[in-house]
One Martini backbone bead per residue (centre of mass of N, CA, C, O) as a GRO file, in nm:
protein
  374
    1MET     BB    1   1.169  -6.249   0.846
    2ARG     BB    2   1.016  -6.114   0.620
    3SER     BB    3   0.846  -5.931   0.806
    4LEU     BB    4   1.083  -5.786   0.938
    5THR     BB    5   1.200  -5.665   0.681
    6LEU     BB    6   0.947  -5.501   0.607
    7LEU     BB    7   0.933  -5.333   0.867
    8LEU     BB    8   1.213  -5.198   0.837
    9ALA     BB    9   1.153  -5.063   0.565
   10LEU     BB   10   0.914  -4.891   0.659
   11THR     BB   11   1.062  -4.738   0.878
   12ALA     BB   12   1.271  -4.606   0.691
   13LEU     BB   13   1.067  -4.459   0.509
   14LEU     BB   14   0.930  -4.288   0.728
   15GLY     BB   15   1.190  -4.151   0.820
   16ALA     BB   16   1.244  -4.013   0.536
   17GLN     BB   17   0.947  -3.849   0.573
   18THR     BB   18   1.034  -3.660   0.765
   19PRO     BB   19   1.018  -3.358   0.838
   20ALA     BB   20   1.260  -3.123   0.808
   21THR     BB   21   1.207  -2.971   1.081
   22ALA     BB   22   1.291  -3.225   1.262
   23LYS     BB   23   1.615  -3.197   1.154
   24LEU     BB   24   1.690  -2.954   1.282
   25ASP     BB   25   1.878  -2.762   1.443
   26PRO     BB   26   1.787  -2.648   1.748
   27ALA     BB   27   1.935  -2.365   1.715
   28MET     BB   28   1.726  -2.280   1.467
   29ALA     BB   29   1.493  -2.256   1.671
   30ALA     BB   30   1.313  -1.978   1.767
   31SER     BB   31   1.134  -2.126   1.998
   32ALA     BB   32   1.359  -2.146   2.170
   33THR     BB   33   1.433  -2.124   2.521
   34LYS     BB   34   1.688  -1.887   2.608
   35ALA     BB   35   1.526  -1.712   2.800
   36GLY     BB   36   1.589  -1.614   3.094
   37PRO     BB   37   1.525  -1.470   3.416
   38ASP     BB   38   1.769  -1.235   3.380
   39LEU     BB   39   1.545  -1.027   3.256
   40ALA     BB   40   1.458  -0.731   3.083
   41TRP     BB   41   1.147  -0.605   2.982
   42HIS     BB   42   1.026  -0.437   2.673
   43ASP     BB   43   0.770  -0.218   2.559
   44PRO     BB   44   0.722  -0.039   2.265
   45ALA     BB   45   0.464   0.121   2.349
   46GLY     BB   46   0.632   0.322   2.536
   47TRP     BB   47   0.774   0.473   2.251
   48GLY     BB   48   0.725   0.347   1.973
   49ILE     BB   49   0.649   0.287   1.623
   50GLU     BB   50   0.779   0.272   1.326
   51GLY     BB   51   0.527   0.323   1.069
   52ARG     BB   52   0.301   0.432   1.266
   53LEU     BB   53   0.028   0.575   1.186
   54TRP     BB   54  -0.188   0.755   1.355
   55PRO     BB   55  -0.128   0.746   1.683
   56GLU     BB   56  -0.395   0.904   1.797
   57GLN     BB   57  -0.559   0.670   1.695
   58GLU     BB   58  -0.761   0.426   1.715
   59ARG     BB   59  -0.717   0.068   1.776
   60ARG     BB   60  -0.752  -0.267   1.763
   61SER     BB   61  -0.436  -0.275   1.734
   62TYR     BB   62  -0.125  -0.161   1.788
   63PHE     BB   63  -0.014  -0.319   1.503
   64ASP     BB   64  -0.175  -0.169   1.320
   65ARG     BB   65  -0.177   0.030   1.024
   66LEU     BB   66  -0.473   0.110   1.082
   67PRO     BB   67  -0.727   0.263   1.191
   68ALA     BB   68  -1.035   0.177   1.302
   69ALA     BB   69  -1.205   0.371   1.112
   70ALA     BB   70  -1.115   0.235   0.835
   71GLU     BB   71  -1.315  -0.005   0.825
   72GLN     BB   72  -1.551   0.201   0.707
   73THR     BB   73  -1.379   0.305   0.426
   74VAL     BB   74  -1.228   0.070   0.332
   75PRO     BB   75  -1.168  -0.198   0.190
   76ALA     BB   76  -1.180  -0.505   0.327
   77ALA     BB   77  -0.904  -0.607   0.226
   78VAL     BB   78  -0.738  -0.372   0.330
   79TRP     BB   79  -0.802  -0.406   0.624
   80ASN     BB   80  -0.697  -0.694   0.665
   81LEU     BB   81  -0.401  -0.627   0.565
   82SER     BB   82  -0.343  -0.396   0.781
   83ARG     BB   83  -0.283  -0.620   1.017
   84ASP     BB   84  -0.022  -0.621   0.916
   85SER     BB   85   0.335  -0.537   1.004
   86ALA     BB   86   0.440  -0.395   0.769
   87GLY     BB   87   0.720  -0.177   0.834
   88LEU     BB   88   0.754  -0.215   1.119
   89MET     BB   89   0.967  -0.041   1.374
   90VAL     BB   90   1.215  -0.089   1.625
   91ARG     BB   91   1.386   0.141   1.837
   92PHE     BB   92   1.715   0.108   2.002
   93ARG     BB   93   1.929   0.123   2.300
   94THR     BB   94   2.229  -0.077   2.383
   95ASP     BB   95   2.480  -0.270   2.600
   96ALA     BB   96   2.414  -0.545   2.558
   97LYS     BB   97   2.520  -0.899   2.532
   98SER     BB   98   2.207  -0.947   2.485
   99ILE     BB   99   1.917  -1.029   2.270
  100HIS     BB  100   1.564  -1.040   2.309
  101VAL     BB  101   1.251  -1.209   2.208
  102HIS     BB  102   0.883  -1.159   2.251
  103TYR     BB  103   0.630  -1.303   2.039
  104LYS     BB  104   0.296  -1.272   1.880
  105VAL     BB  105   0.100  -1.395   1.640
  106THR     BB  106  -0.216  -1.410   1.460
  107LYS     BB  107  -0.115  -1.640   1.255
  108PRO     BB  108  -0.051  -1.982   1.179
  109ALA     BB  109   0.056  -1.888   0.904
  110LEU     BB  110   0.407  -1.855   0.867
  111ALA     BB  111   0.392  -1.934   0.559
  112MET     BB  112   0.468  -1.974   0.211
  113PRO     BB  113   0.537  -2.127  -0.081
  114HIS     BB  114   0.716  -1.839  -0.170
  115MET     BB  115   0.760  -1.781   0.155
  116PRO     BB  116   0.915  -1.751   0.437
  117ALA     BB  117   0.896  -1.727   0.779
  118THR     BB  118   1.105  -1.496   0.804
  119GLY     BB  119   0.913  -1.301   0.638
  120VAL     BB  120   0.618  -1.340   0.735
  121SER     BB  121   0.709  -1.390   1.081
  122GLY     BB  122   0.957  -1.228   1.128
  123ALA     BB  123   1.232  -1.092   1.323
  124ASP     BB  124   1.451  -0.813   1.225
  125LEU     BB  125   1.793  -0.742   1.296
  126TYR     BB  126   1.963  -0.428   1.347
  127ALA     BB  127   2.278  -0.234   1.328
  128ARG     BB  128   2.509  -0.005   1.419
  129ASP     BB  129   2.810   0.081   1.344
  130GLY     BB  130   3.100   0.271   1.385
  131GLN     BB  131   2.992   0.435   1.103
  132GLY     BB  132   2.657   0.422   1.104
  133ARG     BB  133   2.585   0.157   0.977
  134TRP     BB  134   2.369  -0.071   0.860
  135ARG     BB  135   2.348  -0.401   1.011
  136TRP     BB  136   2.311  -0.721   1.020
  137VAL     BB  137   2.218  -0.978   1.270
  138ASN     BB  138   1.907  -1.112   1.292
  139VAL     BB  139   1.659  -1.384   1.270
  140THR     BB  140   1.379  -1.532   1.306
  141ARG     BB  141   1.241  -1.888   1.328
  142PRO     BB  142   0.937  -1.962   1.307
  143ALA     BB  143   0.727  -2.246   1.458
  144GLN     BB  144   0.522  -2.049   1.601
  145VAL     BB  145   0.322  -1.800   1.728
  146GLU     BB  146   0.534  -1.825   1.963
  147THR     BB  147   0.829  -1.626   2.046
  148ARG     BB  148   1.128  -1.717   2.244
  149THR     BB  149   1.447  -1.550   2.211
  150GLU     BB  150   1.772  -1.532   2.115
  151LEU     BB  151   1.910  -1.324   1.883
  152ILE     BB  152   2.178  -1.229   2.049
  153GLY     BB  153   2.519  -1.301   2.138
  154GLY     BB  154   2.838  -1.207   2.243
  155LEU     BB  155   2.866  -0.923   2.310
  156ASP     BB  156   3.077  -0.626   2.396
  157GLY     BB  157   2.898  -0.370   2.527
  158THR     BB  158   2.827  -0.178   2.317
  159SER     BB  159   2.668   0.103   2.237
  160ARG     BB  160   2.365   0.069   2.042
  161GLU     BB  161   2.178   0.085   1.754
  162TYR     BB  162   1.852  -0.051   1.691
  163ALA     BB  163   1.651  -0.263   1.456
  164LEU     BB  164   1.312  -0.397   1.442
  165TYR     BB  165   1.152  -0.593   1.219
  166LEU     BB  166   0.842  -0.683   1.130
  167PRO     BB  167   0.619  -0.864   1.003
  168LEU     BB  168   0.473  -0.888   0.682
  169TYR     BB  169   0.229  -1.147   0.683
  170ASN     BB  170   0.175  -1.063   0.987
  171GLY     BB  171   0.063  -1.028   1.296
  172VAL     BB  172   0.066  -0.856   1.619
  173GLN     BB  173  -0.002  -0.900   1.961
  174SER     BB  174   0.298  -0.917   2.090
  175LEU     BB  175   0.589  -0.728   2.241
  176GLU     BB  176   0.932  -0.801   2.348
  177LEU     BB  177   1.235  -0.680   2.498
  178GLY     BB  178   1.546  -0.840   2.598
  179VAL     BB  179   1.771  -0.787   2.877
  180PRO     BB  180   1.996  -0.784   3.089
  181LYS     BB  181   2.024  -0.713   3.396
  182GLY     BB  182   2.177  -0.379   3.396
  183ALA     BB  183   2.132  -0.293   3.128
  184ALA     BB  184   2.117  -0.066   2.898
  185PHE     BB  185   1.798   0.104   2.805
  186ALA     BB  186   1.649   0.265   2.501
  187GLY     BB  187   1.392   0.404   2.361
  188LEU     BB  188   1.308   0.508   2.024
  189ALA     BB  189   1.152   0.735   1.875
  190PRO     BB  190   0.977   0.825   1.626
  191ARG     BB  191   1.025   0.965   1.334
  192PRO     BB  192   0.953   1.216   1.142
  193LYS     BB  193   0.852   1.224   0.830
  194PRO     BB  194   0.772   1.000   0.632
  195ILE     BB  195   0.802   0.769   0.389
  196VAL     BB  196   0.525   0.691   0.177
  197PHE     BB  197   0.403   0.370   0.086
  198TYR     BB  198   0.185   0.287  -0.193
  199GLY     BB  199   0.066  -0.056  -0.257
  200THR     BB  200   0.141  -0.383  -0.300
  201SER     BB  201   0.276  -0.687  -0.252
  202ILE     BB  202   0.559  -0.572  -0.293
  203THR     BB  203   0.545  -0.361  -0.073
  204HIS     BB  204   0.454  -0.563   0.148
  205GLY     BB  205   0.700  -0.815   0.069
  206ALA     BB  206   0.689  -0.975  -0.191
  207CYS     BB  207   0.956  -1.223  -0.141
  208ALA     BB  208   1.098  -1.188   0.128
  209SER     BB  209   1.319  -1.334   0.359
  210ARG     BB  210   1.307  -1.049   0.507
  211PRO     BB  211   1.193  -0.753   0.634
  212GLY     BB  212   1.475  -0.591   0.563
  213MET     BB  213   1.457  -0.652   0.227
  214VAL     BB  214   1.277  -0.446   0.155
  215HIS     BB  215   1.289  -0.158  -0.022
  216THR     BB  216   1.180   0.026   0.200
  217ALA     BB  217   1.396  -0.057   0.412
  218VAL     BB  218   1.649  -0.004   0.250
  219LEU     BB  219   1.590   0.301   0.210
  220GLY     BB  220   1.581   0.379   0.507
  221ARG     BB  221   1.882   0.315   0.552
  222ARG     BB  222   2.017   0.479   0.325
  223LEU     BB  223   1.857   0.759   0.416
  224ASP     BB  224   1.795   0.780   0.714
  225ALA     BB  225   1.470   0.712   0.720
  226PRO     BB  226   1.151   0.715   0.759
  227VAL     BB  227   0.899   0.458   0.709
  228ALA     BB  228   0.593   0.363   0.528
  229ASN     BB  229   0.383   0.067   0.486
  230LEU     BB  230   0.115   0.056   0.221
  231GLY     BB  231   0.083  -0.253   0.153
  232PHE     BB  232  -0.168  -0.440  -0.055
  233SER     BB  233  -0.236  -0.740  -0.138
  234GLY     BB  234  -0.409  -0.696  -0.441
  235ASN     BB  235  -0.500  -0.371  -0.315
  236GLY     BB  236  -0.340  -0.153  -0.494
  237ARG     BB  237  -0.579   0.113  -0.631
  238MET     BB  238  -0.610   0.416  -0.575
  239ASP     BB  239  -0.784   0.480  -0.334
  240ALA     BB  240  -0.960   0.736  -0.196
  241SER     BB  241  -0.969   0.627   0.097
  242VAL     BB  242  -0.662   0.612   0.122
  243GLY     BB  243  -0.604   0.905   0.042
  244ALA     BB  244  -0.740   1.028   0.295
  245LEU     BB  245  -0.528   0.912   0.487
  246LEU     BB  246  -0.270   1.024   0.360
  247ALA     BB  247  -0.357   1.330   0.397
  248GLN     BB  248  -0.299   1.309   0.722
  249VAL     BB  249   0.003   1.297   0.653
  250ASP     BB  250   0.332   1.398   0.747
  251ALA     BB  251   0.520   1.384   0.476
  252ALA     BB  252   0.809   1.369   0.283
  253ALA     BB  253   0.675   1.139   0.094
  254TYR     BB  254   0.509   1.000  -0.193
  255VAL     BB  255   0.461   0.654  -0.296
  256ILE     BB  256   0.314   0.540  -0.603
  257ASP     BB  257   0.267   0.162  -0.635
  258CYS     BB  258  -0.016   0.024  -0.808
  259LEU     BB  259  -0.006  -0.116  -1.098
  260PRO     BB  260  -0.005  -0.435  -1.041
  261ASN     BB  261  -0.339  -0.388  -0.961
  262MET     BB  262  -0.376  -0.256  -1.253
  263GLY     BB  263  -0.528  -0.100  -1.520
  264PRO     BB  264  -0.543   0.138  -1.757
  265GLU     BB  265  -0.829   0.244  -1.689
  266GLN     BB  266  -0.779   0.282  -1.383
  267VAL     BB  267  -0.547   0.476  -1.406
  268THR     BB  268  -0.702   0.698  -1.560
  269GLU     BB  269  -0.923   0.733  -1.333
  270ARG     BB  270  -0.724   0.761  -1.049
  271CYS     BB  271  -0.457   0.922  -1.050
  272VAL     BB  272  -0.526   1.223  -1.064
  273PRO     BB  273  -0.713   1.236  -0.813
  274LEU     BB  274  -0.501   1.142  -0.606
  275VAL     BB  275  -0.294   1.365  -0.644
  276LYS     BB  276  -0.490   1.600  -0.581
  277GLN     BB  277  -0.562   1.507  -0.298
  278LEU     BB  278  -0.271   1.542  -0.188
  279ARG     BB  279  -0.208   1.834  -0.289
  280THR     BB  280  -0.429   1.981  -0.129
  281ALA     BB  281  -0.309   1.896   0.156
  282HIS     BB  282   0.005   1.901   0.010
  283PRO     BB  283   0.168   2.129  -0.178
  284ASP     BB  284   0.501   2.029  -0.106
  285THR     BB  285   0.485   1.725  -0.142
  286PRO     BB  286   0.627   1.473  -0.270
  287ILE     BB  287   0.548   1.282  -0.576
  288ILE     BB  288   0.570   0.934  -0.666
  289LEU     BB  289   0.561   0.760  -0.969
  290VAL     BB  290   0.507   0.407  -1.051
  291GLU     BB  291   0.574   0.169  -1.248
  292ASP     BB  292   0.532  -0.125  -1.367
  293ARG     BB  293   0.658  -0.412  -1.350
  294ARG     BB  294   0.825  -0.660  -1.499
  295MET     BB  295   0.807  -0.964  -1.587
  296THR     BB  296   1.063  -1.205  -1.604
  297ASN     BB  297   0.883  -1.392  -1.837
  298GLU     BB  298   0.757  -1.191  -2.073
  299TRP     BB  299   0.942  -1.254  -2.323
  300LEU     BB  300   0.726  -1.507  -2.383
  301GLN     BB  301   0.470  -1.280  -2.353
  302PRO     BB  302   0.304  -1.071  -2.549
  303GLY     BB  303   0.050  -1.001  -2.381
  304ARG     BB  304   0.202  -0.898  -2.131
  305GLN     BB  305   0.360  -0.677  -2.269
  306LYS     BB  306   0.116  -0.514  -2.366
  307PHE     BB  307  -0.003  -0.453  -2.093
  308HIS     BB  308   0.243  -0.293  -1.982
  309ASP     BB  309   0.247  -0.082  -2.198
  310ARG     BB  310  -0.035   0.034  -2.127
  311ASN     BB  311   0.017   0.097  -1.832
  312HIS     BB  312   0.247   0.295  -1.876
  313ALA     BB  313   0.096   0.491  -2.064
  314ALA     BB  314  -0.118   0.576  -1.855
  315LEU     BB  315   0.083   0.705  -1.653
  316GLN     BB  316   0.219   0.900  -1.846
  317ALA     BB  317  -0.041   1.059  -1.909
  318ALA     BB  318  -0.103   1.149  -1.621
  319PHE     BB  319   0.161   1.299  -1.572
  320ALA     BB  320   0.130   1.500  -1.806
  321GLU     BB  321  -0.134   1.625  -1.707
  322LEU     BB  322  -0.027   1.729  -1.435
  323LYS     BB  323   0.196   1.908  -1.552
  324GLN     BB  324   0.009   2.083  -1.731
  325GLN     BB  325  -0.152   2.180  -1.459
  326GLY     BB  326   0.090   2.251  -1.243
  327ILE     BB  327   0.187   2.018  -1.073
  328PRO     BB  328   0.400   1.990  -0.821
  329LYS     BB  329   0.640   1.772  -0.725
  330LEU     BB  330   0.695   1.556  -0.953
  331HIS     BB  331   0.765   1.202  -0.999
  332TYR     BB  332   0.946   0.936  -1.190
  333ILE     BB  333   0.926   0.568  -1.238
  334PRO     BB  334   1.036   0.332  -1.418
  335GLY     BB  335   0.970  -0.034  -1.488
  336ASP     BB  336   1.163  -0.212  -1.672
  337ALA     BB  337   1.422  -0.223  -1.429
  338LEU     BB  338   1.340  -0.298  -1.132
  339TYR     BB  339   1.464  -0.614  -1.161
  340GLY     BB  340   1.600  -0.579  -1.407
  341THR     BB  341   1.717  -0.770  -1.726
  342ASP     BB  342   1.774  -1.103  -1.652
  343GLY     BB  343   1.529  -1.255  -1.476
  344ASP     BB  344   1.641  -1.263  -1.143
  345GLY     BB  345   1.423  -1.067  -0.956
  346ALA     BB  346   1.228  -1.317  -0.904
  347THR     BB  347   1.039  -1.577  -0.766
  348ASP     BB  348   0.752  -1.584  -0.980
  349GLY     BB  349   0.784  -1.321  -1.189
  350SER     BB  350   0.640  -1.095  -0.991
  351HIS     BB  351   0.794  -1.129  -0.724
  352ALA     BB  352   1.033  -1.032  -0.529
  353SER     BB  353   1.340  -1.072  -0.454
  354ASP     BB  354   1.608  -0.971  -0.297
  355LEU     BB  355   1.733  -0.875  -0.557
  356GLY     BB  356   1.487  -0.709  -0.656
  357PHE     BB  357   1.481  -0.513  -0.415
  358PHE     BB  358   1.762  -0.392  -0.458
  359ARG     BB  359   1.706  -0.289  -0.743
  360GLN     BB  360   1.480  -0.099  -0.666
  361ALA     BB  361   1.643   0.076  -0.474
  362ASP     BB  362   1.839   0.176  -0.695
  363VAL     BB  363   1.609   0.329  -0.853
  364PHE     BB  364   1.479   0.503  -0.622
  365GLU     BB  365   1.703   0.667  -0.477
  366PRO     BB  366   1.760   0.914  -0.671
  367VAL     BB  367   1.468   1.017  -0.671
  368LEU     BB  368   1.441   1.066  -0.368
  369LYS     BB  369   1.675   1.259  -0.337
  370GLU     BB  370   1.561   1.474  -0.520
  371ALA     BB  371   1.286   1.514  -0.377
  372LEU     BB  372   1.442   1.576  -0.086
  373GLY     BB  373   1.714   1.741  -0.138
  374ARG     BB  374   1.998   1.563  -0.117
   0.00000   0.00000   0.00000
């Protein structure tokens, strides 16, 4: 009897230690196959993905952010990170009563300790409402590298425009959108002249809960404009090799937000040459320089405060030098309140939470409107 009691206790203990994912409502598992056989599947490569620059150049994978030739010119870390699909977005119109997605990511690590699988590897769907505003619809909850699921059902059959944001910190091997056979479906081609963001892990999307929550995506919806995300986690450093690629893009504006990965000396060395590199190729395209965000807990760290003071001063000096030299159409975004001032805008002190991303979008939006002449 004593042995049986011990066995039952051990069984209960092991049951209590079952991973939380095993206890989720099955309806929450995005890998669940709800997609039946009576679906028509559509490959976005047939009409193009927004945020995918240099479309005419060869790629290692269709969903890579940089062309294949860049592997030979940019730092190796930038190249590897460019294979994440951050910022890529599929636009389409349908009157379907349900929308399905089938995609496969490149990396088995679907989440990070400080960022959920919905952000790292999720596909995030938005739609325009009757007033033309973008509204959130649903996001996948990936449990394995391949996801095939119904994103939304029970729709009323109204023809709407949709946008599907692709994973932030994973790559995509394949992607299809499914609707019931007989439903109208039209892929929408990428819009020209994107706003191009070049930056760090924060631009890349850390630590958004969903791909559509990054400030670049938020601004794209608010401004109703195409955006391109060239955030490279830990490796946004105003590299001239990346500048050479940017110079090939017919952009509506360039947003340079690299300071979180740089120190004052590197800012002094690289900022002015990068701006001149872009200005030579595009004399009239607005260029926006962004100061480093403040870490949300640095009020306790005098050394960190001093570092950011110096970083900001270096960018301010570079901006002043460029203005003195007569470089036109330059704009500037201070960093002190990018996450707000209450300390609640970051997930880990450094990387934005959803709240921090919305606050960044609030700071960026008026500057971008001015730069774009809105």
